[in-house]
N, C-alpha and C positions, 0 to 999 in steps of 0.2 A: 255423587258423580249418577250423571243421567244416562239410565240405561234403553237403548233405544234397537228397536227389532222393526226392520225393512222388511216389507213384503210385496213384491211386485214383479212380475213376471217379462219385465223388459232389464234385462241386465244393464243397461245405459243407463237408467234411471238410478238404479239400487248405487251401484257407482258413483255415480256422480254423487248422490246423496251420501253417501259414506265416506265419500273426499272430505266432503263440506264438516260434516258433522262431528268425523274424528279427529279436526284441526282443532275443535273446541277441549277446553280442560277440563268444563262438566260435563261432559257428553261422551259418551260411550257406544257404540254400535255392537251389540252382542252378538248379531247372528243377521242371518239372509234368508230370504225363503220367495220362490216364485212361484206360487199358488197358495189360497189360504188354506189349504187341510194341512201342506209343510208349516205355514206359518201358524194353527194354531198349536202344532206339536211343539216346535220351538216357544210360542207365547208360554207354555206350559211346564217347557223346561228350564228356560231363561227366567222367567218372571220380570219381563222389564218392565220400565216403568211408563214408554210409550210405545205404540206400535203404530207405526207410518204404514198403511193396507191400502194397495191400489182397488180402486171399486169395482174392475171388471178383470177378471182372470181365470184361465183356465183350471178346471177341476174342482175348486169350491172360491165362489166370488168372494169380493171384499164381504158383502152384505150379511152373506152366510156367516162367515169367520167373523164377523164382527158381533154377529147375535150369539153364536158361542163360547166367546171370548168374555160376554156381558153375564151370561146363565152360568156361567162356572163360577163358585163362590171362591176358589182357588185361584180366581186371578181377577178380583177385584182390585187391586193395583195398577191393573193394565190398563191406561187411556189410551183409546184407539182414535187415532185421527185418519181420516178416511182421502187418500190421493187421487184425484181425477181428472180430466182433459177437459171435461167437459160442463164445467160452473155447476149452477143452481140447478140440477135435473130430477126427475121423480127419484132416480137410482140414490141421489145425497138423502133427499129425505126421506128413505127408507131405513137407510143407513144410521141417519140420526135416532128414527124409532127404535133401530135395533140396538143401540147403544152406545153409536160414534160420538166424542167427549166433540166433534166439529171435522172441517175438512179444507185441506189445501189442494189449489188451482197447482197441475206439476210446474206450470214456467212461474212459480213463486220466485221472488227473487230471494237470495243468499240469506239477508238479515232477514227478513221474513220468516223465514222455516227455522232458522235459529231463535227467535223468538217464541215462535209458534210450540215447539218441542219444549220450550220453557213453560211457556204458559202452560200445556195440555199437562205437564207434569208434574206442578202445583195444581190439580184439581181444576182449574179454571175452564172454561168453555172456550171454543175457538168461536164465537160468534159476534161479530162487529157488527154495529148498527146497522149498517148496510145490508148485510145475512138477514138480520130480523127483520127488517122491513120487507125482504122476500119471502120469509118466512108468514109473514103478515099477511103479505098477497096470495099467498098459496092456498090461504084457510078463508079466504072471504067470502067464496061461494059454496064452501065445504059444510055437508051436514057435520053438527059436533056429535061426539062421543059421549057417551054417558058412562062408561065405564069406569070413570073416576070421581061421579058426583059423593059416592059414601066416604071414599077419602077426603075431600075436600072441605066434607062436614066438620072434619079435623083439624083443621089448619084452622088457628086462632086468626082474629081480624089483622094485627102483623105482619101473621107469617104470609098471608092472603097479598099482602101489600108489597111488601116482598117478594115474593113471586112476580105481581103483577110487573115491579122493576126489572127484575129478571127480565122478563119477556123483551122489555123495550130496550134489550142490550146495557143493563148498566153491571157497571162493576160493584164491588162490594163499598169501595172507598164511596162512590157515588151514592147509592142506596143508602149509606151512612147520613149523607150530606140530604138528602132527598127524605128522608125521615126524622131528622134530626138526632139521629144516635150514635153510637160507637162504631167504629169499622168492624170490632167484633162483635158488638151487637147484631149488628147486621149480617155477618156471618153467621150467627147463631141464629136467626131467623131462616137463613136460606137451607142451612143444614138440614135444618128441622122438618122446616117443607120438606124439604127432597126425600127425607126418611118417611115421613107419612104417607106420600105420595109413590111411594118405591121407585122411585128417579134416580137414576145412578148418575149420573152429574147435571149440572147444569142447561147441559143442551138437552136433555130427555124433560127436565124441569119447563123449557121455554117451550117447549111440542105439547107436554100436557096442559101447561096453561091454555095454549089456543084451542085442543082439542077439546078440553073440558067445558069452554065458553068463560073461565075466569078472568078471561081478558078476551076480549069485542075484536075482531078485525077491523081496524081504519078507527079505534077508541084511544090508539094512543101515538 
């Protein structure tokens, strides 16, 4: 059973999402909140698998709520998916840096919402190739951050290769095919790279890949 927390200041959005999610045999909405502060408290209380969190709310916005969830060792199993009306804006990038596993636009079709919840629950990033291309564009003219330089030196050549492929939006199966290895080995390379770079999930791994210069914009 996938346990979901809904955090949005619009009751209609919450009720609509809940009605859809509760129809599924493998998904259960365990709690709802109207702001990030209550959402954080409910995340600590219920330990959901997935937290669907609106990016703009009163009291505490979705970015700060995401940052606090990601920073809490007791909430490492909570995968945050940001909800937004605005598409790929600066707030979404900040949410990814804060620890979100991905984002959804609120006018998403029901089938895609259900798929996204299941993808997030198993720890995969909600970053399709089209989203990755926008991430690349975002970093084209940005100065590189060097805070991860020392950590990058700890990656093996195969781990670097795997991270570069993750940053192109490839799944573990696609990485395995590209690197001519098994999917399990591909997953191992990705997980070890995440641990060495202190990335909470694949979404942060993509951000780190571009910010560090491991992947150069327009090179993929």
